[in-house]
Each structure stands twice: as C-alpha cells, then as structure tokens.
C-alpha positions as protocol buffer text, in pm:
chain_id: "A"
residue {
  index: 1
  type: UNK
  ca { x: -787 y: -423 z: -1034 }
}
residue {
  index: 2
  type: UNK
  ca { x: -710 y: -660 z: -753 }
}
residue {
  index: 3
  type: UNK
  ca { x: -979 y: -770 z: -497 }
}
residue {
  index: 4
  type: UNK
  ca { x: -953 y: -464 z: -191 }
}
residue {
  index: 5
  type: UNK
  ca { x: -849 y: -531 z: 167 }
}
residue {
  index: 6
  type: UNK
  ca { x: -872 y: -221 z: 275 }
}
residue {
  index: 7
  type: UNK
  ca { x: -964 y: 167 z: 188 }
}
residue {
  index: 8
  type: UNK
  ca { x: -831 y: 520 z: 292 }
}
residue {
  index: 9
  type: UNK
  ca { x: -1082 y: 773 z: 325 }
}
residue {
  index: 10
  type: UNK
  ca { x: -1093 y: 1117 z: 303 }
}
residue {
  index: 11
  type: UNK
  ca { x: -1370 y: 1388 z: 488 }
}
residue {
  index: 12
  type: UNK
  ca { x: -1255 y: 1756 z: 599 }
}
residue {
  index: 13
  type: UNK
  ca { x: -1520 y: 1864 z: 872 }
}
residue {
  index: 14
  type: UNK
  ca { x: -1703 y: 1653 z: 1154 }
}
residue {
  index: 15
  type: UNK
  ca { x: -1979 y: 1721 z: 987 }
}
residue {
  index: 16
  type: UNK
  ca { x: -1903 y: 1564 z: 735 }
}
residue {
  index: 17
  type: UNK
  ca { x: -1746 y: 1241 z: 924 }
}
residue {
  index: 18
  type: UNK
  ca { x: -2023 y: 1167 z: 1182 }
}
residue {
  index: 19
  type: UNK
  ca { x: -2274 y: 1058 z: 991 }
}
residue {
  index: 20
  type: UNK
  ca { x: -2106 y: 828 z: 823 }
}
residue {
  index: 21
  type: UNK
  ca { x: -1952 y: 708 z: 1126 }
}
residue {
  index: 22
  type: UNK
  ca { x: -2234 y: 677 z: 1268 }
}
residue {
  index: 23
  type: UNK
  ca { x: -2389 y: 432 z: 990 }
}
residue {
  index: 24
  type: UNK
  ca { x: -2083 y: 192 z: 872 }
}
residue {
  index: 25
  type: UNK
  ca { x: -2105 y: 4 z: 1239 }
}
residue {
  index: 26
  type: UNK
  ca { x: -1875 y: -53 z: 1500 }
}
residue {
  index: 27
  type: UNK
  ca { x: -1574 y: 80 z: 1533 }
}
residue {
  index: 28
  type: UNK
  ca { x: -1254 y: -95 z: 1589 }
}
residue {
  index: 29
  type: UNK
  ca { x: -995 y: 199 z: 1730 }
}
residue {
  index: 30
  type: UNK
  ca { x: -865 y: 476 z: 1733 }
}
residue {
  index: 31
  type: UNK
  ca { x: -591 y: 668 z: 1694 }
}
residue {
  index: 32
  type: UNK
  ca { x: -405 y: 1010 z: 1647 }
}
residue {
  index: 33
  type: UNK
  ca { x: -79 y: 1042 z: 1419 }
}
residue {
  index: 34
  type: UNK
  ca { x: 17 y: 1409 z: 1429 }
}
residue {
  index: 35
  type: UNK
  ca { x: -313 y: 1652 z: 1321 }
}
residue {
  index: 36
  type: UNK
  ca { x: -505 y: 1371 z: 1207 }
}
residue {
  index: 37
  type: UNK
  ca { x: -776 y: 1127 z: 1424 }
}
residue {
  index: 38
  type: UNK
  ca { x: -789 y: 778 z: 1230 }
}
residue {
  index: 39
  type: UNK
  ca { x: -1110 y: 561 z: 1273 }
}
residue {
  index: 40
  type: UNK
  ca { x: -1097 y: 184 z: 1189 }
}
residue {
  index: 41
  type: UNK
  ca { x: -1396 y: -25 z: 1101 }
}
residue {
  index: 42
  type: UNK
  ca { x: -1453 y: -315 z: 922 }
}
residue {
  index: 43
  type: UNK
  ca { x: -1761 y: -305 z: 674 }
}
residue {
  index: 44
  type: UNK
  ca { x: -1817 y: -610 z: 449 }
}
residue {
  index: 45
  type: UNK
  ca { x: -1538 y: -761 z: 532 }
}
residue {
  index: 46
  type: UNK
  ca { x: -1273 y: -497 z: 431 }
}
residue {
  index: 47
  type: UNK
  ca { x: -1074 y: -257 z: 615 }
}
residue {
  index: 48
  type: UNK
  ca { x: -1142 y: 129 z: 628 }
}
residue {
  index: 49
  type: UNK
  ca { x: -941 y: 385 z: 762 }
}
residue {
  index: 50
  type: UNK
  ca { x: -1090 y: 718 z: 735 }
}
residue {
  index: 51
  type: UNK
  ca { x: -927 y: 959 z: 807 }
}
residue {
  index: 52
  type: UNK
  ca { x: -1073 y: 1356 z: 950 }
}
residue {
  index: 53
  type: UNK
  ca { x: -816 y: 1513 z: 732 }
}
residue {
  index: 54
  type: UNK
  ca { x: -948 y: 1910 z: 787 }
}
residue {
  index: 55
  type: UNK
  ca { x: -1016 y: 2188 z: 573 }
}
residue {
  index: 56
  type: UNK
  ca { x: -841 y: 2233 z: 266 }
}
residue {
  index: 57
  type: UNK
  ca { x: -571 y: 2100 z: 3 }
}
residue {
  index: 58
  type: UNK
  ca { x: -297 y: 2063 z: 261 }
}
residue {
  index: 59
  type: UNK
  ca { x: -416 y: 1881 z: 504 }
}
residue {
  index: 60
  type: UNK
  ca { x: -613 y: 1703 z: 209 }
}
residue {
  index: 61
  type: UNK
  ca { x: -262 y: 1608 z: 77 }
}
residue {
  index: 62
  type: UNK
  ca { x: -131 y: 1544 z: 457 }
}
residue {
  index: 63
  type: UNK
  ca { x: -395 y: 1313 z: 539 }
}
residue {
  index: 64
  type: UNK
  ca { x: -400 y: 1095 z: 185 }
}
residue {
  index: 65
  type: UNK
  ca { x: 17 y: 1038 z: 220 }
}
residue {
  index: 66
  type: UNK
  ca { x: -39 y: 954 z: 561 }
}
residue {
  index: 67
  type: UNK
  ca { x: -286 y: 669 z: 518 }
}
residue {
  index: 68
  type: UNK
  ca { x: -54 y: 566 z: 216 }
}
residue {
  index: 69
  type: UNK
  ca { x: 203 y: 505 z: 377 }
}
residue {
  index: 70
  type: UNK
  ca { x: 131 y: 401 z: 743 }
}
residue {
  index: 71
  type: UNK
  ca { x: -169 y: 116 z: 711 }
}
residue {
  index: 72
  type: UNK
  ca { x: -98 y: 89 z: 285 }
}
residue {
  index: 73
  type: UNK
  ca { x: -444 y: 100 z: 165 }
}
residue {
  index: 74
  type: UNK
  ca { x: -524 y: -25 z: -153 }
}
residue {
  index: 75
  type: UNK
  ca { x: -762 y: 243 z: -258 }
}
residue {
  index: 76
  type: UNK
  ca { x: -849 y: 609 z: -139 }
}
residue {
  index: 77
  type: UNK
  ca { x: -1234 y: 730 z: -136 }
}
residue {
  index: 78
  type: UNK
  ca { x: -1320 y: 1131 z: -60 }
}
residue {
  index: 79
  type: UNK
  ca { x: -1599 y: 1197 z: -3 }
}
residue {
  index: 80
  type: UNK
  ca { x: -1772 y: 1501 z: 158 }
}
residue {
  index: 81
  type: UNK
  ca { x: -1961 y: 1834 z: 15 }
}
residue {
  index: 82
  type: UNK
  ca { x: -1914 y: 2068 z: -233 }
}
residue {
  index: 83
  type: UNK
  ca { x: -2093 y: 2375 z: -383 }
}
residue {
  index: 84
  type: UNK
  ca { x: -2260 y: 2363 z: -737 }
}
residue {
  index: 85
  type: UNK
  ca { x: -2117 y: 2584 z: -1000 }
}
residue {
  index: 86
  type: UNK
  ca { x: -2442 y: 2538 z: -1200 }
}
residue {
  index: 87
  type: UNK
  ca { x: -2824 y: 2571 z: -1152 }
}
residue {
  index: 88
  type: UNK
  ca { x: -2870 y: 2205 z: -1301 }
}
residue {
  index: 89
  type: UNK
  ca { x: -2646 y: 2071 z: -1008 }
}
residue {
  index: 90
  type: UNK
  ca { x: -2898 y: 2152 z: -692 }
}
residue {
  index: 91
  type: UNK
  ca { x: -2835 y: 2131 z: -346 }
}
residue {
  index: 92
  type: UNK
  ca { x: -2847 y: 1800 z: -181 }
}
residue {
  index: 93
  type: UNK
  ca { x: -2748 y: 1647 z: -556 }
}
residue {
  index: 94
  type: UNK
  ca { x: -2511 y: 1352 z: -545 }
}
residue {
  index: 95
  type: UNK
  ca { x: -2218 y: 1324 z: -785 }
}
residue {
  index: 96
  type: UNK
  ca { x: -1938 y: 1085 z: -917 }
}
residue {
  index: 97
  type: UNK
  ca { x: -1610 y: 1291 z: -996 }
}
residue {
  index: 98
  type: UNK
  ca { x: -1439 y: 1169 z: -1265 }
}
residue {
  index: 99
  type: UNK
  ca { x: -1155 y: 1412 z: -1314 }
}
residue {
  index: 100
  type: UNK
  ca { x: -1050 y: 1795 z: -1100 }
}
residue {
  index: 101
  type: UNK
  ca { x: -872 y: 2084 z: -1188 }
}
residue {
  index: 102
  type: UNK
  ca { x: -628 y: 2281 z: -924 }
}
residue {
  index: 103
  type: UNK
  ca { x: -770 y: 2587 z: -1069 }
}
residue {
  index: 104
  type: UNK
  ca { x: -546 y: 2858 z: -890 }
}
residue {
  index: 105
  type: UNK
  ca { x: -261 y: 2593 z: -982 }
}
residue {
  index: 106
  type: UNK
  ca { x: -117 y: 2851 z: -1264 }
}
residue {
  index: 107
  type: UNK
  ca { x: 211 y: 2830 z: -1467 }
}
residue {
  index: 108
  type: UNK
  ca { x: 159 y: 3042 z: -1737 }
}
residue {
  index: 109
  type: UNK
  ca { x: 397 y: 3319 z: -1596 }
}
residue {
  index: 110
  type: UNK
  ca { x: 666 y: 3067 z: -1688 }
}
residue {
  index: 111
  type: UNK
  ca { x: 566 y: 2779 z: -1960 }
}
residue {
  index: 112
  type: UNK
  ca { x: 332 y: 2730 z: -2238 }
}
residue {
  index: 113
  type: UNK
  ca { x: 38 y: 2595 z: -2045 }
}
residue {
  index: 114
  type: UNK
  ca { x: -323 y: 2724 z: -1960 }
}
residue {
  index: 115
  type: UNK
  ca { x: -444 y: 2771 z: -1612 }
}
residue {
  index: 116
  type: UNK
  ca { x: -429 y: 2439 z: -1396 }
}
residue {
  index: 117
  type: UNK
  ca { x: -202 y: 2249 z: -1591 }
}
residue {
  index: 118
  type: UNK
  ca { x: 93 y: 2068 z: -1441 }
}
residue {
  index: 119
  type: UNK
  ca { x: 410 y: 2016 z: -1523 }
}
residue {
  index: 120
  type: UNK
  ca { x: 432 y: 1666 z: -1762 }
}
residue {
  index: 121
  type: UNK
  ca { x: 7 y: 1669 z: -1812 }
}
residue {
  index: 122
  type: UNK
  ca { x: -153 y: 1686 z: -2132 }
}
residue {
  index: 123
  type: UNK
  ca { x: -468 y: 1881 z: -1966 }
}
residue {
  index: 124
  type: UNK
  ca { x: -550 y: 2104 z: -1578 }
}
residue {
  index: 125
  type: UNK
  ca { x: -834 y: 1748 z: -1548 }
}
residue {
  index: 126
  type: UNK
  ca { x: -620 y: 1451 z: -1385 }
}
residue {
  index: 127
  type: UNK
  ca { x: -877 y: 1186 z: -1420 }
}
residue {
  index: 128
  type: UNK
  ca { x: -1001 y: 976 z: -1113 }
}
residue {
  index: 129
  type: UNK
  ca { x: -955 y: 554 z: -1158 }
}
residue {
  index: 130
  type: UNK
  ca { x: -1197 y: 465 z: -1441 }
}
residue {
  index: 131
  type: UNK
  ca { x: -1239 y: 112 z: -1342 }
}
residue {
  index: 132
  type: UNK
  ca { x: -1369 y: 310 z: -935 }
}
residue {
  index: 133
  type: UNK
  ca { x: -1552 y: 543 z: -1135 }
}
residue {
  index: 134
  type: UNK
  ca { x: -1759 y: 290 z: -1377 }
}
residue {
  index: 135
  type: UNK
  ca { x: -1854 y: 91 z: -1012 }
}
residue {
  index: 136
  type: UNK
  ca { x: -1978 y: 469 z: -844 }
}
residue {
  index: 137
  type: UNK
  ca { x: -2236 y: 515 z: -1125 }
}
residue {
  index: 138
  type: UNK
  ca { x: -2285 y: 145 z: -1168 }
}
residue {
  index: 139
  type: UNK
  ca { x: -2469 y: 195 z: -788 }
}
residue {
  index: 140
  type: UNK
  ca { x: -2494 y: 552 z: -822 }
}
residue {
  index: 141
  type: UNK
  ca { x: -2751 y: 536 z: -1109 }
}
residue {
  index: 142
  type: UNK
  ca { x: -2894 y: 852 z: -1086 }
}
residue {
  index: 143
  type: UNK
  ca { x: -2623 y: 1080 z: -1030 }
}
residue {
  index: 144
  type: UNK
  ca { x: -2430 y: 1323 z: -1253 }
}
residue {
  index: 145
  type: UNK
  ca { x: -2074 y: 1228 z: -1316 }
}
residue {
  index: 146
  type: UNK
  ca { x: -1879 y: 1598 z: -1316 }
}
residue {
  index: 147
  type: UNK
  ca { x: -1576 y: 1746 z: -1328 }
}
residue {
  index: 148
  type: UNK
  ca { x: -1478 y: 1930 z: -972 }
}
residue {
  index: 149
  type: UNK
  ca { x: -1258 y: 2239 z: -951 }
}
residue {
  index: 150
  type: UNK
  ca { x: -1091 y: 2216 z: -626 }
}
residue {
  index: 151
  type: UNK
  ca { x: -828 y: 2519 z: -447 }
}
residue {
  index: 152
  type: UNK
  ca { x: -838 y: 2654 z: -91 }
}
residue {
  index: 153
  type: UNK
  ca { x: -1097 y: 2868 z: -160 }
}
residue {
  index: 154
  type: UNK
  ca { x: -1465 y: 2847 z: -95 }
}
residue {
  index: 155
  type: UNK
  ca { x: -1639 y: 2960 z: -446 }
}
residue {
  index: 156
  type: UNK
  ca { x: -2025 y: 3226 z: -376 }
}
residue {
  index: 157
  type: UNK
  ca { x: -1965 y: 3481 z: -651 }
}
residue {
  index: 158
  type: UNK
  ca { x: -2152 y: 3409 z: -929 }
}
residue {
  index: 159
  type: UNK
  ca { x: -1891 y: 3561 z: -1150 }
}
residue {
  index: 160
  type: UNK
  ca { x: -1614 y: 3291 z: -1032 }
}
residue {
  index: 161
  type: UNK
  ca { x: -1834 y: 3001 z: -1068 }
}
residue {
  index: 162
  type: UNK
  ca { x: -1937 y: 3106 z: -1425 }
}
residue {
  index: 163
  type: UNK
  ca { x: -1561 y: 3153 z: -1489 }
}
residue {
  index: 164
  type: UNK
  ca { x: -1474 y: 2766 z: -1377 }
}
residue {
  index: 165
  type: UNK
  ca { x: -1761 y: 2581 z: -1546 }
}
residue {
  index: 166
  type: UNK
  ca { x: -1694 y: 2822 z: -1872 }
}
residue {
  index: 167
  type: UNK
  ca { x: -1303 y: 2724 z: -1860 }
}
residue {
  index: 168
  type: UNK
  ca { x: -1273 y: 2394 z: -1715 }
}
residue {
  index: 169
  type: UNK
  ca { x: -1651 y: 2235 z: -1776 }
}
residue {
  index: 170
  type: UNK
  ca { x: -1643 y: 2178 z: -1360 }
}
residue {
  index: 171
  type: UNK
  ca { x: -2022 y: 2139 z: -1170 }
}
residue {
  index: 172
  type: UNK
  ca { x: -1885 y: 2129 z: -879 }
}
residue {
  index: 173
  type: UNK
  ca { x: -1604 y: 2281 z: -634 }
}
residue {
  index: 174
  type: UNK
  ca { x: -1445 y: 2165 z: -318 }
}
residue {
  index: 175
  type: UNK
  ca { x: -1144 y: 2238 z: -143 }
}
residue {
  index: 176
  type: UNK
  ca { x: -1015 y: 1887 z: -61 }
}
residue {
  index: 177
  type: UNK
  ca { x: -1023 y: 1691 z: -415 }
}
residue {
  index: 178
  type: UNK
  ca { x: -690 y: 1793 z: -539 }
}
residue {
  index: 179
  type: UNK
  ca { x: -530 y: 1710 z: -260 }
}
residue {
  index: 180
  type: UNK
  ca { x: -637 y: 1380 z: -246 }
}
residue {
  index: 181
  type: UNK
  ca { x: -652 y: 1269 z: -584 }
}
residue {
  index: 182
  type: UNK
  ca { x: -306 y: 1453 z: -661 }
}
residue {
  index: 183
  type: UNK
  ca { x: -110 y: 1311 z: -402 }
}
residue {
  index: 184
  type: UNK
  ca { x: -330 y: 916 z: -446 }
}
residue {
  index: 185
  type: UNK
  ca { x: -182 y: 927 z: -774 }
}
residue {
  index: 186
  type: UNK
  ca { x: 121 y: 992 z: -719 }
}
residue {
  index: 187
  type: UNK
  ca { x: 164 y: 674 z: -566 }
}
residue {
  index: 188
  type: UNK
  ca { x: -17 y: 492 z: -819 }
}
residue {
  index: 189
  type: UNK
  ca { x: -336 y: 486 z: -536 }
}
residue {
  index: 190
  type: UNK
  ca { x: -666 y: 449 z: -707 }
}
residue {
  index: 191
  type: UNK
  ca { x: -892 y: 713 z: -633 }
}
residue {
  index: 192
  type: UNK
  ca { x: -1274 y: 790 z: -627 }
}
residue {
  index: 193
  type: UNK
  ca { x: -1405 y: 1120 z: -501 }
}
residue {
  index: 194
  type: UNK
  ca { x: -1777 y: 1144 z: -435 }
}
residue {
  index: 195
  type: UNK
  ca { x: -1982 y: 1467 z: -315 }
}
residue {
  index: 196
  type: UNK
  ca { x: -2349 y: 1568 z: -237 }
}
residue {
  index: 197
  type: UNK
  ca { x: -2386 y: 1958 z: -302 }
}
residue {
  index: 198
  type: UNK
  ca { x: -2395 y: 2143 z: 30 }
}
residue {
  index: 199
  type: UNK
  ca { x: -2466 y: 2496 z: -101 }
}
residue {
  index: 200
  type: UNK
  ca { x: -2540 y: 2686 z: -497 }
}
residue {
  index: 201
  type: UNK
  ca { x: -2631 y: 3046 z: -593 }
}
residue {
  index: 202
  type: UNK
  ca { x: -2718 y: 3064 z: -130 }
}
residue {
  index: 203
  type: UNK
  ca { x: -2287 y: 3072 z: -73 }
}
residue {
  index: 204
  type: UNK
  ca { x: -2254 y: 3059 z: 263 }
}
residue {
  index: 205
  type: UNK
  ca { x: -2570 y: 3094 z: 459 }
}
residue {
  index: 206
  type: UNK
  ca { x: -2686 y: 2827 z: 236 }
}
residue {
  index: 207
  type: UNK
  ca { x: -2362 y: 2606 z: 334 }
}
residue {
  index: 208
  type: UNK
  ca { x: -2445 y: 2627 z: 699 }
}
residue {
  index: 209
  type: UNK
  ca { x: -2816 y: 2555 z: 660 }
}
residue {
  index: 210
  type: UNK
  ca { x: -2755 y: 2273 z: 454 }
}
residue {
  index: 211
  type: UNK
  ca { x: -2442 y: 2074 z: 523 }
}
residue {
  index: 212
  type: UNK
  ca { x: -2552 y: 1836 z: 791 }
}
residue {
  index: 213
  type: UNK
  ca { x: -2807 y: 1732 z: 599 }
}
residue {
  index: 214
  type: UNK
  ca { x: -2595 y: 1714 z: 232 }
}
residue {
  index: 215
  type: UNK
  ca { x: -2333 y: 1484 z: 453 }
}
residue {
  index: 216
  type: UNK
  ca { x: -2633 y: 1276 z: 465 }
}
residue {
  index: 217
  type: UNK
  ca { x: -2717 y: 1174 z: 60 }
}
residue {
  index: 218
  type: UNK
  ca { x: -2440 y: 951 z: -48 }
}
residue {
  index: 219
  type: UNK
  ca { x: -2401 y: 733 z: 299 }
}
residue {
  index: 220
  type: UNK
  ca { x: -2647 y: 460 z: 146 }
}
residue {
  index: 221
  type: UNK
  ca { x: -2429 y: 469 z: -195 }
}
residue {
  index: 222
  type: UNK
  ca { x: -2153 y: 440 z: -3 }
}
residue {
  index: 223
  type: UNK
  ca { x: -2190 y: 192 z: 172 }
}
residue {
  index: 224
  type: UNK
  ca { x: -2320 y: -46 z: -126 }
}
residue {
  index: 225
  type: UNK
  ca { x: -1983 y: 108 z: -327 }
}
residue {
  index: 226
  type: UNK
  ca { x: -1744 y: -66 z: -8 }
}
residue {
  index: 227
  type: UNK
  ca { x: -1967 y: -384 z: -44 }
}
residue {
  index: 228
  type: UNK
  ca { x: -1908 y: -378 z: -426 }
}
residue {
  index: 229
  type: UNK
  ca { x: -1503 y: -361 z: -411 }
}
C-alpha cells in the first residue's frame, strides 16, 4: 500500500463521533453536503475527513461514496458501536472486523447461492483490507478479530443472535458495516472497520446505558493506527 495521505472516516451517530472529535485536535473546517456534515482534521500529517452518516446501510453507503468521490480519500475507516452475538465478546470490548456479511441480502429464490451471498462472490463474507487489518491487529493486540453481521436491524432477540453466529460465524452485529465496506471495495479503496461493543444480552436498554462509554474504548487505538499509516 502506498503512503496514506488522506483518510475518510464514517461514523453513524453523534454519540459515536463526538468523543473522537474532542480527542483528535483542532478542527480545520467543516461543511454540509446534502444530509452529511463533514469535519476536516489533520492528525500525524494525514488529512482526515470525518462524516456523520446517520444510522443504517443506505446512509453509510452514501457517506462512503461521497468521501471517495468528493474528497478522493486513500482509505476508508468505519468505527462505532456494535452488538455482541456471543458471551465471549463482552460489553465495552473493542474488536477488529476481518469480514462482513450483509445477512438480509437474499437471492436464494432465484439463484443457487446462500443467504448473504452477492452475485459473482464465492462467499457471503466480504473481507476487509488485509494490510489494514494486520496493522490494526498490531496496534490492538488484545482485541478479538471478528466477523460482523450487518443489516438494517437492531438485533436484541437471542435466537436471532444465535442464528447469525451459527450461520456465518459472526461474533458482532451492526447496521452500517456492509454499506461502508461494499461501497469502498467497489471502488478499490482499502477499508478497515473497528467497533466497540455497546450491548449484548441486555438489548436496547443496555445499548442506551452503555453507548457513550463504549464509544470511548477505541479512541487511543484509533489515533495510534492513524499514526502508523
């Protein structure tokens, strides 16, 4: 990978983005483009364009597309909170995502594929960038590397969590990763995804209690990763 000069960061919610903005230095500028507000920063000699996408795959994909088309970023980073699907990944744990499955994408009625598998793909699991993944693993040595199940659903039902883990080997779930990764991949822009767990068996109530603290967990690692690019 050539030297990274500009980084596009996609984050869904204010609760996830504000702790990062307050920790990465002085804002150089900000602007509104359609539904998206873009914050420009400089950190360790790299220009960062950070966008608050909004919740869900469509907003996440659109925000990623905008960073690629309008700002010509070298890489895409997605970070934020996620839900745990298994007990071994606990609330406030940080994880590095090695692959994403868009689990409500389903062509089984018209094609000989499994749920989640896109045309011309050999697996429902789409991998994040291998070089960026290794760098994150180097920095976040005590964090698990996981598959993320992603769709426009907040998952709190225990049976659904068990199904996602058993079917895809996913350990966490969210509502943006597929939109970010699949869009970046389509334009050959390397993508990495880092998450912190905000909820497990406690569902929505636990999420509301823990989302802010969870959003603080990966900030130091995030800054160190940017330094390493």
